[in-house]
N, C-alpha and C positions, 0 to 999 in steps of 0.2 A: 505492499501497501503504497508508504512511506521513497524515496528519490533517497532520501538522505543519511541516514540514522539506522544501524540493525541496533538497539536492546540485549541483547545475547541472553541475559539475568531472565528476561522475559518467557523463551524458551520453556515450554509445561510449566509456565505459572494457572495456578486456577483466578481465572476472568467472571466477575460478573456484571455485569450495562444493565440500566433501567433504560428502558424503550431501545432498546438497543439492533431493531431490525427497518429502519426506517430513518431523513435524513442525513442528520450530524452518526448519531446513533448507531443507524448503519454504514456510513465507515469507521464509527470506531471497534466500529467487530468483527469488519475485515483487517482493518490494522492494527488487532491482535493479536489473528488469526492465520496475518500476514509475518508478525513477533515466532510462531512457533507457537504457542497460545490455548490455553483452551478454553474455551469464552462461551457461557454461558450471559442467555440475555431474559427477559420478560417484557411484553409493550402489551394491547392489549389485544388488535388482528392480529391474524393470523399470519408467520411469514414463511409458512414454509417452502414457495417459492424461493426467498433467501434465503435459507438457508441451504436449498438442493443450488444456488450458484455459489457459493462460499465451498462446500463440497467439492466439487465439480472446477471452480480455480484454483482452488488449494489442500484440496486433496484431508481439508480435517471441516470437521458436521459443526458450530455450533449449536447447541444443547437453549434450542427455542421452550421458552414454558409461559402458553399465553396468561392474562394477567392481571386483571387491573392495581396500580401501585396505591388508591387510596383504601382496598382493603388488603391493611396492617398483617395479619395473619396471611393469605393467600400469598402475602410477600417474602412475608416469612420464609415462609413455607418450603415457594420456588428454590429460593436460596440455598437451605436446607439440601433441599435434590439437588439441585448442584454440584454443593461440597461431599453429596454421594457420590457422585457419577467426575467430579476432579481434582478427587480435594479439594479441602479449605479449601475456605475466595481468601487471594494473599491481594486480587487490586478487585477494588471497588470501586466503580464509578457508575456517581448518581446524576445520570443526564438526561433522561421526565421532565417532559416541562410542556404548561401549557398557554404562551400568553393571547389569547384568545382577545381583543379590545374586548373596553367597559371602562367604563365614566361611573364619578362619585359619587353622581346620582341614580344610577341605573342600578348599583349593584345590594342588591337581596343578603340577607343577612345567612344563609342556606351558600347561593356564591360567591361570599367572601370564605366560608368554611368551605366548600368543596375547592377552591383555587386553593387554600391555601396546603389540602389535604393531599395536591395532585405537586405547588411548587415547592416542599419545604416539610410536610413528615415525612418523606418515606426520607431523605435523607439520615434524619435520623435512628428512627428505625432499620433503619439497612445498619449502618454502624452497629447497632444494637444486633445485630442477627452476625454480623463478619469478626464482630473486637474478639472473643472469644477463640475462636476458629487461628486466626492472626495471632494470639497469644499465644497460641499454644504450636505455633508453625514458627514461633523467635521474631514475628514484626511480620507488616504490611504495608498496603497503601493506598487511603483510599483519598479521592481523585471529588469534589462535589461542581459540581456547575455553574451557577452564577451567571450573571449579566452585567455588562459597565450600564443598563437600563437604569439601575440608577444613583452609578455613579455620573450620569450623563442628566439627572432632576426629566427621564423624562414622563411627559403626562401621557393616556392613552389605557393607562389597560396599573392604577393604580396597588392592585393586592399583585397582581405580579411580581415589580415595583416592589414591597416591602417583602417580599416570599423574599426575593433574590439579594437582599439585603438580608433578611436576615439568615442566610445560607453562609455568609460571608463571618459572620457574630457565631456559629454554628461551629464554623471550621474551624474559628482558630481556641474554643473551646474546649473543641471537644483533642488537640490537639493536645493540650498541657492538659487534658485526663488520660490518655491513652502516652503521650510520647517515651511516660520510662516501660514501657513493654515495644516498641523497639516500633512501633504501627505508624505515620505518617496521615498528618492528614491534611490539605490543602485546595484552594477554592483555583480556581479558573473560570474567568470572565471572560469570555467571545464578548470581539464587536457583536457586526452585523454581520452577519452568514447567510449565503444568501443557496437555502435551499429550496428544493422545489416548492413546500407548503408559500417561504413566506415573495417568491417570485410573483406564485396564483394570488393569495391573500391580501398582500401591503404593499411592493414594490412596485412603485409606480418611475415614472424616466424625471417627474423631479426630487421626490425623494430619495433615489439612487442619485443624482446629482450633488443631492444638496449635501449629502452623505456622508461622498464619494468627497467633499471640497474638505469636510470636518481631523479626514485622517492626514494624517503627513508622508505614510504608503501609498501614490494612487491608482487602491488596485482594491476589488474586489474582494471579503475572504472568500474563500470555498471551508465545503466538511475540512479535506486533505488539511490544512493550516490548524484546525484547533486538532488532529489526530495525530502530530506530532507533536503536540504541548503534552494531551494526556501521557502517552506513554514515555514521555519524559521524567513525567509526574513519578508513573508508574514504578521508572524501573530504578533501580537504587545507583543510578549517573547521579538522582537529586535526590540521596539516602541523608543529605542531609540539609534539605529543605520541607520545611514542618509550619503550619501556623499560617500561610499563607497565597496571597491572593494573586495567581499569576496573569497578566489582563494581553489578550490576544486580540488585539484590537485596529492594528496598523496604525497605530499610532491616536485614538481620539483622547484618549482622558490618561489622566497622567496621575502611579498608583508609589508612593513611599514620600 
């Protein structure tokens, strides 16, 4: 998947990805497979055809478990299934999210809770389920997908922005708690990655041009840009990085 680096320590690793069959998640699954990792992923929609494609391309079939990540018991059961198949999960990637647009005025209590149940709550409960196995294995890596949306102060989806901000705080708290067990927890902060969903729903010529003008590098982000950064955070190449928010956005925001 990547043209730029091979992370040898990821060969044979047990990797679990939420939302790993579409968009950035599908690119992540393929990226880890290409490194020789054993990948399991969850999503709601059927991903059998995608798994067939990956098996044909890489000679390694990812384990797909159909799951609604808002059902915490089902999500943790899927992680247990992955551990039985591939050994204790040592790389956890919390990628799944829903950035459907909404306004302050129209958001009900039910809609707010549903948004947090997709965009924030799973990051905590997947870490809770993975931690014992990582401790027994002598360490691991958790990568929580956040977003630069809250750093930009974006409007149009306040619940999503709040959740993404919360992910960064959760990441720092978990890094402190799990660090003594050599479990690293970092947040990945993508900019606007032009997946098919983004192109279909929200990308307009005017919006694309305006966002590109904010970037230092005048080139739109694609899935591969996020894959390479995720592989780095998963690998022991970043073994002394934890509690950090790694921004991959072409130079829109500044952290630090």
